C-alpha positions in Angstrom: 133.5 45.3 88.5 136.8 47.1 89.0 137.2 50.3 91.1 137.5 52.3 87.9 134.3 50.7 86.5 132.4 51.5 89.7 133.6 55.1 89.6 132.5 55.4 86.0 129.1 54.1 86.9 128.6 56.2 90.0 127.5 59.4 88.3 124.7 57.5 86.4 123.6 55.8 89.5 123.5 59.1 91.4 121.5 60.7 88.7 118.8 58.0 89.1 118.6 58.4 92.8 115.1 59.5 93.8 113.6 58.9 90.4 110.1 57.7 90.4 110.0 54.0 89.4 108.0 53.0 86.3 104.5 51.8 87.0 104.0 48.1 87.1 100.8 46.1 86.5 97.3 47.5 86.6 96.9 51.0 87.9 93.9 53.2 88.7 94.1 57.0 88.6 91.2 59.1 89.9 90.5 62.5 88.3 88.1 63.6 91.0 84.6 64.5 89.9 85.4 63.6 86.3 86.9 60.2 85.5 88.9 57.1 86.3 92.0 56.1 84.2 92.8 52.4 84.0 96.4 51.7 83.1 98.8 48.8 82.7 102.5 49.4 83.2 101.7 53.1 83.0 100.0 52.9 79.6 96.3 53.7 79.2 93.8 50.9 78.8 90.6 52.9 79.2 89.1 56.0 80.7 85.8 55.7 82.6 84.1 59.0 82.5 81.5 59.0 85.3 80.7 62.7 85.2 80.1 63.4 81.5 79.5 66.9 80.2 77.0 66.0 77.6 73.9 67.8 76.5 70.6 66.4 77.8 69.8 65.3 74.2 72.6 62.8 74.5 71.3 61.2 77.8 74.3 61.9 80.0 75.6 58.6 81.4 79.0 57.1 82.3 81.1 55.5 79.5 84.5 53.9 78.7 86.5 55.8 76.2 89.1 55.7 74.9 89.5 51.9 75.0 92.8 50.5 73.9 94.5 47.1 73.4 97.6 46.2 75.3 99.5 47.2 72.1 98.0 50.7 72.3 95.5 50.5 69.4 92.3 52.4 69.8 89.2 50.3 69.6 86.4 52.7 70.5 84.7 55.8 69.0 83.5 58.8 70.8 80.5 61.0 69.8 80.4 60.1 66.0 78.6 62.7 63.9 75.9 60.2 62.8 75.0 59.3 66.4 76.5 61.8 68.9 75.1 59.8 71.8 77.3 56.8 71.0 80.3 56.9 73.4 82.8 54.0 73.5 81.3 51.3 75.7 78.3 52.4 77.8 75.3 50.9 79.5 72.5 52.5 77.4 68.8 51.8 77.2 66.5 53.4 74.6 63.1 52.3 75.9 62.6 52.5 79.6 58.9 52.9 79.7 58.4 56.3 78.1 61.9 57.4 79.1 65.1 57.3 76.9 68.4 56.5 78.6 70.2 56.0 75.2 70.1 59.5 73.8 68.6 61.2 70.8 65.1 60.4 69.3 62.9 57.6 70.6 61.2 55.0 68.3 57.5 55.2 68.8 55.2 52.5 67.5 53.4 53.6 64.2 55.1 57.0 64.3 58.8 56.2 63.8 61.6 58.1 65.5 60.5 61.2 67.4 62.6 63.7 69.3 60.8 63.9 72.6 61.5 65.6 75.9 62.4 62.2 77.5 66.2 61.9 77.3 67.1 61.0 80.9 70.4 60.8 82.9 72.3 58.0 84.6 73.8 60.1 87.4 76.8 59.0 89.4 76.3 59.3 93.2 79.3 57.7 94.8 82.0 55.1 94.7 82.0 52.5 97.4 85.1 50.7 96.1 88.2 51.7 94.2 90.8 48.9 94.5 93.9 47.6 92.8 95.3 44.2 94.0 99.0 43.6 93.7 98.9 45.3 90.3 96.9 42.3 89.0 93.3 43.5 89.2 91.3 46.7 89.4 87.8 46.7 90.9 85.4 49.7 90.9 82.0 49.8 92.5 79.6 52.7 92.3 76.0 53.8 92.9 73.9 55.7 90.4 70.4 57.2 89.9 68.4 57.0 86.7 66.6 60.3 86.4 64.1 61.4 83.8 64.4 64.6 81.8 61.7 66.0 84.2 63.9 65.3 87.2 62.2 62.2 88.6 64.3 59.3 90.0 62.9 56.1 88.5 65.8 53.6 89.2 68.8 53.2 91.4 71.7 51.2 90.2 74.7 49.4 91.8 77.4 49.0 89.2 80.7 47.2 89.4 83.5 46.6 86.9 86.9 45.0 87.0 90.0 44.9 84.8 92.5 42.1 84.5 95.4 41.5 82.1 96.6 38.2 80.4 100.0 39.0 78.9 100.4 35.5 77.5 97.3 36.1 75.3 98.1 39.7 74.7 94.6 40.6 75.9 92.9 42.3 78.8 89.4 41.8 80.2 86.7 44.2 81.3 84.0 42.6 83.5 80.9 44.8 83.8 78.0 44.1 86.3 74.9 46.1 86.8 72.0 45.6 89.2 69.2 48.2 89.0 65.9 48.6 91.0 62.7 50.3 90.1 62.0 52.9 92.7 58.5 53.9 91.5 55.2 52.4 92.4 54.5 51.0 89.0 56.0 48.3 86.8 58.1 49.8 84.0 58.7 47.9 80.7 62.3 47.9 79.3 62.4 47.2 75.6 63.9 48.4 72.3 62.8 49.9 69.0 62.1 46.3 67.9 59.6 45.8 70.7 58.1 49.0 69.5 57.7 47.7 66.0 61.0 48.4 64.1 62.5 45.2 62.7 66.1 44.3 63.6 66.6 47.3 65.8 66.8 45.6 69.2 69.6 47.6 70.6 69.9 48.4 74.3 72.3 47.2 77.0 76.1 47.3 77.1 76.7 49.0 73.7 80.1 49.3 72.0 80.8 51.6 69.0 83.9 50.8 67.1 86.4 52.9 65.1 85.4 54.1 61.6 88.1 51.8 60.2 86.3 48.8 61.7 83.4 49.2 59.2 83.3 46.0 57.2 85.0 44.0 59.9 84.3 40.3 60.7 82.0 38.9 63.3 82.5 35.6 64.9 80.1 33.4 66.9 80.4 29.9 68.2 78.4 28.7 65.2 79.6 30.9 62.3 81.5 33.8 60.9 79.8 36.7 59.1 78.8 40.3 59.3 75.4 42.0 59.4 73.8 38.6 58.9 74.4 37.8 62.6 72.0 40.5 63.7 69.6 39.1 66.3 71.4 35.7 66.7 71.4 34.0 70.1 74.8 33.0 71.3 76.8 32.9 74.6 79.4 35.2 73.0 80.1 37.3 70.0 83.4 38.6 68.6 84.3 41.5 66.3 87.6 41.9 64.5 88.5 45.1 62.7 91.5 46.7 61.1 93.2 50.0 62.0 94.2 52.8 59.7 97.8 53.9 59.8 99.5 50.8 61.0 97.5 48.1 59.2 97.1 46.1 62.4 93.9 44.4 63.6 92.2 44.0 66.9 89.5 41.7 68.3 86.9 42.3 70.9 85.0 39.4 72.4 81.7 40.0 74.3 80.6 37.3 76.7 77.1 36.9 78.1 77.2 35.5 81.7 75.5 32.1 81.9 73.3 33.4 84.8 72.0 36.4 82.9 68.2 36.4 82.4 67.4 35.0 78.9 70.9 33.5 78.4 72.1 33.1 75.7 71.2 36.6 74.8 70.3 38.0 71.4 72.9 40.3 69.8 72.7 43.6 68.1 75.6 43.8 65.7 76.5 45.9 62.6 79.5 46.0 60.3 78.4 47.6 57.1 77.1 51.0 58.2 79.5 51.2 61.2 81.0 48.8 63.7 79.0 48.1 66.8 78.1 45.2 69.2 75.5 45.0 72.0 74.4 42.0 74.0 70.7 42.9 73.9 68.5 41.3 76.6 65.6 43.5 75.5 66.0 42.9 71.8 62.6 41.2 70.9 60.7 41.0 74.2 60.1 43.6 76.9 61.3 42.9 80.4 59.1 44.2 83.2 60.9 46.0 86.0 58.6 45.5 88.9 58.7 48.0 91.8 61.6 47.5 94.3 62.7 44.3 92.4 66.3 44.2 91.1 67.3 43.2 87.6 70.9 42.2 87.1 73.2 41.6 84.1 76.9 40.7 83.8 79.2 40.7 80.8 82.9 40.3 80.0 84.6 42.2 77.2 88.0 40.7 76.2 90.1 43.2 74.2 93.0 41.7 72.2 95.6 42.6 69.7 95.3 40.9 66.3 92.5 39.3 64.4 92.0 36.1 66.5 89.5 34.6 64.0 86.8 32.3 65.1 88.9 29.6 66.9 91.0 32.2 68.7 87.9 34.2 69.7 86.4 31.0 71.3 89.5 30.8 73.5 89.2 34.5 74.5 85.5 33.8 75.2 86.5 31.1 77.6 88.9 33.6 79.3 86.0 36.0 79.6 83.9 33.3 81.3 86.7 32.5 83.7 87.0 36.2 84.6 83.3 36.5 85.1 83.6 33.7 87.7 86.5 35.3 89.3 84.8 38.7 89.4 82.0 37.3 91.4 84.5 36.7 94.2 86.5 39.8 93.8 83.6 42.2 93.5 82.2 40.8 96.7 85.4 41.4 98.6 86.7 37.8 98.7 90.1 36.4 97.7 90.7 35.8 94.0 
């Protein structure tokens, strides 16, 4: 560079002095007493709202929304008019003994859906870990109480989640782990509307509600491709691909059941026709008894990718999810990746 060239460049260089550099890798922004924002290269991946402002009818509990692909497409829905208690991705349980930690009415055997005074709360108590590692991984750990509408604490929960990015696959992975413990003196059954007598309504667990435009999307499992006909299937993973309004792009979400989960491979609650939703449902057709002071633990990976990966590509993303589940066990316990 000549002296004249350096002189011409100097004003531009000087103008950039002191400018904040662009964010790189995974970031974690804490809006205290409200939410956590997960980012990649400064762009939003998801917001984890841990102090929701919901009515009691909606069973206030933490949730992930909005959830976006690396390309920026929105793949979650918040508070749809048909089920206002559906919020992005959330750990949600409709039948915890007589309590409802899902929101809205409760299905009662031989009576159908009843709006009862039983919509409880999953209340955030504190974080014990908020970490990002070299911009490659974010790990969050928190403690919660499950409180009935009458104000009784029935369960305590330790919840952890992590986020990682795979640029080569144009995907990122959310690993979610929950361990909850019955703090009462009595065993409490955890079930679903199906265990109460409603056929093919075994929802309850890590529930995702997709965008309106995803209605009619495609569902992939290791064995087949379909739609509503995959309701109740047992499989180690399930994928949902849908299309976006406005840009005509597609996205795929792959949900992976950890091999060490009770009842693996899990049953799946999935819908495409009425609306888009997926839920690995460990309480689909059989109640699980939560014994006093005995933990129940479940782990899942959700791989969020740009494009319709079809069944073969979804299988590859499911393998990525399994790898991240293994890595998360080390990271979430404070070890090296």
